[in-house]
C-alpha positions as CSV (number, residue, x, y, z in Angstrom):
1,X,13.0,-0.3,-20.1
2,X,9.7,-1.9,-19.0
3,X,7.7,-4.2,-21.3
4,X,5.0,-2.0,-22.7
5,X,2.6,-4.9,-23.2
6,X,2.4,-5.5,-19.5
7,X,1.5,-1.9,-18.5
8,X,-1.1,0.8,-19.0
9,X,0.7,4.2,-19.1
10,X,-1.5,6.7,-17.4
11,X,-0.3,10.3,-16.6
12,X,3.2,9.0,-17.0
13,X,2.7,6.2,-14.5
14,X,3.1,2.5,-15.2
15,X,0.0,0.6,-14.1
16,X,-0.2,-3.2,-14.4
17,X,-2.4,-3.9,-17.3
18,X,-3.5,-7.2,-15.7
19,X,-5.8,-5.3,-13.3
20,X,-6.0,-1.8,-14.7
21,X,-7.6,-0.4,-17.9
22,X,-8.3,3.0,-19.4
23,X,-11.9,2.4,-18.4
24,X,-11.1,1.5,-14.8
25,X,-8.9,4.5,-14.2
26,X,-11.4,6.9,-15.9
27,X,-14.1,5.5,-13.6
28,X,-11.9,6.0,-10.6
29,X,-11.2,9.6,-11.4
30,X,-14.3,10.9,-13.2
31,X,-17.2,8.8,-12.1
32,X,-16.6,7.4,-8.7
33,X,-18.6,9.2,-6.1
34,X,-16.7,9.5,-2.8
35,X,-18.8,9.4,0.3
36,X,-18.0,11.5,3.4
37,X,-17.6,8.4,5.5
38,X,-15.3,6.6,3.1
39,X,-11.8,5.6,4.5
40,X,-8.9,5.3,2.0
41,X,-5.8,3.2,2.7
42,X,-3.2,5.0,0.5
43,X,0.2,3.5,-0.1
44,X,3.1,3.4,-2.5
45,X,3.4,-0.3,-3.5
46,X,5.1,-2.7,-1.0
47,X,4.7,-0.3,1.9
48,X,2.3,-2.1,4.2
49,X,-0.9,-2.2,2.2
50,X,-1.9,-5.8,3.1
51,X,-1.2,-5.1,6.7
52,X,-3.6,-2.2,6.8
53,X,-6.2,-4.2,4.9
54,X,-6.0,-6.6,7.9
55,X,-6.3,-4.0,10.6
56,X,-9.1,-1.7,9.4
57,X,-11.8,-4.4,8.9
58,X,-11.3,-5.7,12.4
59,X,-11.6,-2.2,13.8
60,X,-14.8,-1.7,11.9
61,X,-16.2,-5.1,13.0
62,X,-15.4,-4.2,16.6
63,X,-12.9,-7.0,17.0
64,X,-14.8,-9.7,15.1
65,X,-12.3,-11.6,13.0
66,X,-15.0,-13.0,10.6
67,X,-14.3,-10.5,7.8
68,X,-10.6,-11.1,7.6
69,X,-11.0,-14.9,7.9
70,X,-13.7,-15.3,5.3
71,X,-13.3,-12.5,2.7
72,X,-10.2,-12.0,0.5
73,X,-8.4,-8.7,1.3
74,X,-9.1,-7.4,-2.2
75,X,-12.8,-7.8,-1.6
76,X,-13.0,-6.6,2.0
77,X,-11.0,-3.4,1.2
78,X,-11.4,-3.1,-2.6
79,X,-9.0,-1.2,-4.9
80,X,-10.2,2.1,-6.3
81,X,-8.3,2.1,-9.6
82,X,-8.6,-1.6,-10.6
83,X,-11.0,-3.2,-13.1
84,X,-13.1,-4.7,-10.3
85,X,-13.8,-1.4,-8.6
86,X,-17.2,-0.6,-10.1
87,X,-18.5,-4.0,-9.3
88,X,-17.1,-4.1,-5.7
89,X,-17.5,-0.5,-4.6
90,X,-20.6,0.9,-6.2
91,X,-23.1,-0.9,-3.9
92,X,-20.9,-1.5,-0.9
93,X,-22.6,-0.2,2.2
94,X,-21.1,2.6,4.2
95,X,-18.6,3.1,5.7
96,X,-16.5,1.8,2.7
97,X,-12.9,0.9,3.2
98,X,-11.0,1.5,0.0
99,X,-7.4,0.8,-1.1
100,X,-5.4,2.9,-3.6
101,X,-1.9,3.5,-4.8
102,X,-2.9,6.8,-6.5
103,X,-1.0,10.0,-6.0
104,X,-3.0,12.8,-4.4
105,X,-3.6,14.7,-7.6
106,X,-5.0,11.6,-9.3
107,X,-7.7,10.8,-6.8
108,X,-11.4,11.0,-7.8
109,X,-12.7,14.4,-8.5
110,X,-15.3,14.0,-5.8
111,X,-12.6,13.2,-3.2
112,X,-11.4,16.8,-2.9
113,X,-14.8,18.2,-1.7
114,X,-15.5,15.2,0.6
115,X,-14.8,14.6,4.3
116,X,-13.4,11.1,3.5
117,X,-10.5,10.0,5.6
118,X,-7.1,8.9,4.5
119,X,-4.5,6.7,6.2
120,X,-1.2,7.0,4.4
121,X,1.3,4.3,5.2
122,X,4.9,5.1,4.4
123,X,7.9,2.8,4.6
124,X,11.7,3.1,4.4
125,X,12.2,3.3,0.6
126,X,15.2,1.0,0.7
127,X,13.0,-1.7,2.1
128,X,10.3,-0.8,-0.4
129,X,12.9,-1.3,-3.2
130,X,13.9,-4.7,-1.9
131,X,10.3,-5.9,-1.4
132,X,9.4,-4.6,-4.9
133,X,12.4,-6.4,-6.4
134,X,11.2,-9.8,-5.0
135,X,7.6,-9.1,-6.0
136,X,8.6,-8.5,-9.6
137,X,10.3,-11.9,-9.4
138,X,7.0,-13.7,-8.6
139,X,4.4,-11.5,-10.3
140,X,3.9,-12.9,-13.8
141,X,2.0,-9.8,-14.8
142,X,5.1,-7.6,-14.1
143,X,8.3,-7.5,-16.1
144,X,11.5,-9.2,-15.0
145,X,13.3,-7.0,-12.5
146,X,16.8,-7.8,-13.9
147,X,19.7,-7.6,-11.5
148,X,19.3,-5.8,-8.2
149,X,21.5,-2.9,-9.5
150,X,19.3,-2.6,-12.6
151,X,16.1,-2.6,-10.6
152,X,17.5,0.0,-8.2
153,X,18.2,2.3,-11.1
154,X,14.7,1.9,-12.4
155,X,13.3,2.5,-8.9
156,X,15.3,5.7,-8.5
157,X,14.2,6.9,-11.9
158,X,10.6,6.2,-11.1
159,X,10.4,3.7,-14.0
160,X,8.4,1.2,-11.9
161,X,4.7,0.7,-11.2
162,X,3.0,3.9,-9.8
163,X,6.1,5.9,-10.6
164,X,8.5,7.6,-8.2
165,X,8.4,6.8,-4.5
166,X,9.6,10.3,-3.9
167,X,6.8,11.9,-5.9
168,X,4.2,9.7,-4.3
169,X,5.2,10.4,-0.7
170,X,5.6,14.1,-1.4
171,X,2.2,14.4,-3.0
172,X,0.5,13.1,0.2
173,X,3.0,14.7,2.7
174,X,1.6,18.1,1.6
175,X,-1.6,17.0,3.3
176,X,0.0,16.0,6.6
177,X,-1.7,18.7,8.6
178,X,-5.2,17.9,7.2
179,X,-7.4,16.6,10.0
180,X,-8.7,13.9,7.7
181,X,-5.3,12.5,6.9
182,X,-3.2,10.3,9.1
183,X,0.4,9.4,8.3
184,X,1.7,6.2,9.8
185,X,5.0,4.4,9.2
186,X,5.6,0.7,8.6
187,X,8.4,0.9,11.1
188,X,6.2,2.4,13.8
189,X,3.7,-0.4,13.3
190,X,6.5,-2.9,13.8
191,X,7.8,-1.2,17.0
192,X,4.5,-0.5,18.7
193,X,1.5,-2.1,17.0
194,X,-0.7,-1.6,20.1
195,X,-0.1,2.1,20.2
196,X,-0.6,2.3,16.4
197,X,-4.0,0.5,16.6
198,X,-5.1,2.9,19.3
199,X,-4.0,5.9,17.2
200,X,-5.8,4.6,14.1
201,X,-9.0,3.8,16.0
202,X,-9.0,7.3,17.5
203,X,-8.5,8.9,14.1
204,X,-11.4,6.9,12.7
205,X,-13.6,7.8,15.7
206,X,-13.9,4.1,16.5
207,X,-12.9,3.6,20.2
208,X,-11.9,0.1,21.1
209,X,-11.9,-1.9,24.3
210,X,-8.7,-3.4,25.6
211,X,-9.8,-6.8,24.5
212,X,-10.6,-5.6,21.0
213,X,-7.2,-4.0,20.7
214,X,-5.5,-7.3,21.8
215,X,-7.5,-9.2,19.1
216,X,-6.4,-6.8,16.4
217,X,-2.7,-6.7,17.5
218,X,-2.6,-10.5,17.6
219,X,-4.3,-11.0,14.2
220,X,-2.1,-8.5,12.5
221,X,1.1,-10.2,13.6
222,X,3.0,-11.1,10.5
223,X,3.0,-14.9,11.1
224,X,-0.8,-14.9,11.6
225,X,-1.4,-12.9,8.5
226,X,0.9,-15.2,6.5
227,X,-1.2,-18.2,7.6
228,X,-4.5,-16.5,6.8
229,X,-5.4,-17.7,3.3
230,X,-7.7,-14.6,2.9
231,X,-4.6,-12.4,3.3
232,X,-1.6,-14.3,2.0
233,X,-2.6,-14.3,-1.7
234,X,-2.5,-18.1,-1.8
235,X,-5.9,-17.9,-3.4
236,X,-4.2,-16.3,-6.5
237,X,-3.1,-19.0,-9.0
238,X,0.6,-19.6,-9.4
239,X,0.2,-18.6,-13.1
240,X,-0.4,-15.1,-11.8
241,X,1.7,-15.0,-8.6
242,X,4.3,-17.7,-8.5
243,X,4.7,-18.2,-4.7
244,X,6.8,-21.3,-5.2
245,X,9.8,-18.8,-5.4
246,X,8.9,-16.7,-2.4
247,X,5.8,-15.6,-0.6
248,X,4.0,-12.3,-1.3
249,X,4.2,-11.9,2.5
250,X,7.9,-12.5,2.6
251,X,9.6,-11.2,5.8
252,X,7.5,-8.4,7.3
253,X,10.6,-6.7,8.9
254,X,12.5,-3.5,8.6
255,X,16.1,-3.2,7.6
256,X,16.2,-6.1,5.2
257,X,17.8,-3.6,2.7
258,X,21.1,-4.1,4.6
259,X,21.2,-7.7,3.2
260,X,21.0,-6.4,-0.4
261,X,22.7,-3.0,-0.7
262,X,26.4,-2.6,-1.2
263,X,27.9,0.4,0.7
264,X,28.2,2.3,-2.6
265,X,24.6,1.6,-3.5
266,X,23.4,2.8,0.0
267,X,25.5,6.0,-0.3
268,X,24.1,6.7,-3.8
269,X,20.5,6.1,-2.6
270,X,21.0,8.3,0.5
271,X,22.5,11.1,-1.7
272,X,19.5,11.0,-4.0
273,X,17.1,10.8,-1.1
274,X,18.6,13.9,0.4
275,X,18.2,15.8,-2.8
276,X,14.7,14.7,-3.6
277,X,13.2,15.2,-0.1
278,X,15.1,18.4,0.7
279,X,13.1,20.9,2.7
280,X,10.2,18.5,3.5
281,X,11.1,17.9,7.2
282,X,10.1,14.3,6.4
283,X,11.6,11.5,8.5
284,X,11.0,7.8,9.0
285,X,12.9,5.2,11.0
286,X,16.3,4.8,9.4
287,X,17.9,1.6,10.5
């Protein structure tokens, strides 16, 4: 069971108390006024959030790298539900780029009547699990993950931050045909970043020149992001994120789950996945 002192429990979800409070979540849901030109990056944790926080600011700066090289990612694309939201979002000029891990039904009340756009990034849940396991190992504000088997059980039960992966994805997948919602996968981004940048820019109504596209593709390469101190979380003290163990930006690949799952674990995971996602016609790259 998770250490209750480390978490705020909200609507049955575990939120890290280090950056969330009753007040911050209430502000996000009740008080925050969504603008029609807001753009939300929505993800389940460890699904490509940092990656999208790199890409969108460069699209909106028309290929100028200044924002991503001079502003920490949590300030350039602030978090909706965290304690810093009111300070960072309230007076931010439009169009605002906003990050959130919230499920659809927990979005701000003003969101549902707005024309705001959403880019939802989904990732193979086995890789999400592996990435989350390592993140728990370095994040001092999260509880110890235990063994991989123990953490896998917690993950499958939804007893992890922001709850069940299955519930999260399903809550947003219901909006897949909404013209203001774009689903992209982590695996697609790895396989064809150029095509994905074009797809995202067209969705946002921000056409890019070939030169701008090349700039974005190059800067969003994993190694370049890992060297960018405004994106690699090295600005966060080791007392909060102990990156002496491993980096927050660890591998940036797909299929790493194969190095961690036993055959029995993979079969158990796949069986539960089939049950929980039944009838959704939902697919992602399985490797």
